[in-house]
C-alpha positions in Angstrom: 62.7 41.4 18.5 61.8 42.2 22.1 62.9 40.7 25.3 61.6 37.6 26.5 60.3 37.1 30.2 63.4 35.0 31.0 65.6 38.0 29.7 63.9 40.4 31.8 64.2 38.2 34.9 67.8 37.7 34.2 68.4 41.4 34.5 67.4 41.3 38.2 70.5 39.7 39.0 72.7 42.6 38.2 73.2 44.8 41.4 74.7 47.5 39.4 71.4 48.4 37.7 68.6 49.5 39.9 66.2 50.4 37.3 65.2 48.1 34.4 63.7 50.1 31.6 61.4 48.0 29.1 60.4 49.0 25.7 56.7 50.2 25.7 56.2 48.0 22.5 56.7 44.7 24.6 53.6 42.5 24.7 51.0 43.0 27.4 51.3 39.3 27.9 54.8 39.8 29.3 53.8 42.4 31.7 50.9 40.1 32.7 53.2 37.3 33.7 56.1 39.3 35.2 54.8 39.7 38.8 54.4 35.8 39.0 57.7 35.2 37.4 59.6 37.7 39.6 58.0 36.0 42.7 59.0 32.6 41.4 62.5 33.6 41.4 62.5 34.6 45.2 61.9 38.3 45.1 59.0 40.3 46.8 57.0 42.2 44.4 55.5 45.7 44.9 53.2 46.4 41.9 52.7 50.1 42.0 49.8 50.6 39.5 48.1 47.1 39.7 44.8 48.2 41.1 44.6 51.9 39.8 46.7 54.4 37.6 49.3 56.6 39.2 48.6 60.0 37.9 50.5 62.1 40.3 52.4 62.2 43.6 49.5 61.7 46.0 48.3 58.6 44.2 51.9 57.3 44.1 52.3 57.7 47.9 48.8 56.2 48.3 49.7 53.3 46.2 53.0 52.4 48.1 51.0 52.7 51.4 48.6 50.0 50.1 51.1 47.7 48.4 54.0 47.9 51.0 51.6 48.3 54.0 53.6 51.3 55.0 52.7 53.3 58.1 50.3 56.3 57.6 53.0 59.0 58.4 55.1 58.1 55.5 52.4 59.5 52.9 53.4 63.1 53.5 56.0 63.1 50.9 58.9 61.4 48.9 61.5 61.7 51.7 59.0 59.9 54.1 58.5 57.3 51.5 62.3 56.7 51.2 62.6 56.3 54.9 59.8 53.8 55.0 61.3 51.8 52.0 64.6 51.7 53.7 62.8 50.1 56.7 61.1 47.3 54.9 61.8 43.9 56.3 65.0 42.2 55.1 63.2 38.8 54.9 62.4 39.3 51.1 64.6 36.5 49.9 66.6 38.0 47.0 65.1 41.5 47.5 62.3 43.6 46.4 61.2 44.4 42.9 58.9 47.4 42.2 56.9 47.0 39.1 55.5 50.2 37.3 53.8 49.2 34.2 52.0 52.5 33.3 54.2 55.4 34.4 53.0 57.8 31.7 50.5 59.7 33.5 52.9 60.5 36.4 55.6 61.4 34.0 53.4 63.7 32.0 51.6 65.2 35.1 54.7 65.7 37.3 58.0 64.9 35.7 59.8 66.2 38.8 58.0 63.9 41.0 58.9 60.9 38.8 62.5 61.8 38.6 62.8 62.2 42.3 60.9 58.8 42.7 63.6 57.3 40.5 66.4 58.7 42.5 64.7 57.5 45.7 64.5 53.9 44.5 68.2 54.0 43.4 69.3 55.1 46.7 67.2 52.5 48.4 68.6 49.8 46.2 72.1 51.0 46.9 71.5 51.0 50.6 69.6 47.7 50.9 72.3 45.9 48.7 75.1 47.2 50.9 73.4 46.3 54.1 71.4 43.2 53.2 72.9 42.1 49.9 69.4 42.2 48.5 68.3 44.3 45.4 65.6 46.8 45.4 64.8 47.1 41.6 62.2 49.1 39.6 61.0 47.6 36.5 59.3 50.4 34.5 58.0 51.0 31.0 60.2 53.4 29.1 
């Protein structure tokens, strides 16, 4: 038996877990309703691969530029992305939630970039929680 949408949402409250790994066998219906349910709980959503697949580092950076309306200069590399995410407004209610529904292409094409991306999001989560008491979570298909 898989997790329900409510169980996934309840995991957002735990500041000690910056990444929520979800089983790939969870129904697509859960993923379809996840962004709205997260918003409904007072979080701002950044849906990484909503409009197009993320297959490599450049498309990951481009996606964040689009969904987080980050300045053009951040798109150079992951350290620039980290700095930009740390500077996101602190008016996000309970915090920010990044949804990465289909990470397979990035993981297969550039495992190092994927791992570095996870580390950056964990660091951003820790920093934002310490300063603003807001989470910065990643929900990703395992």
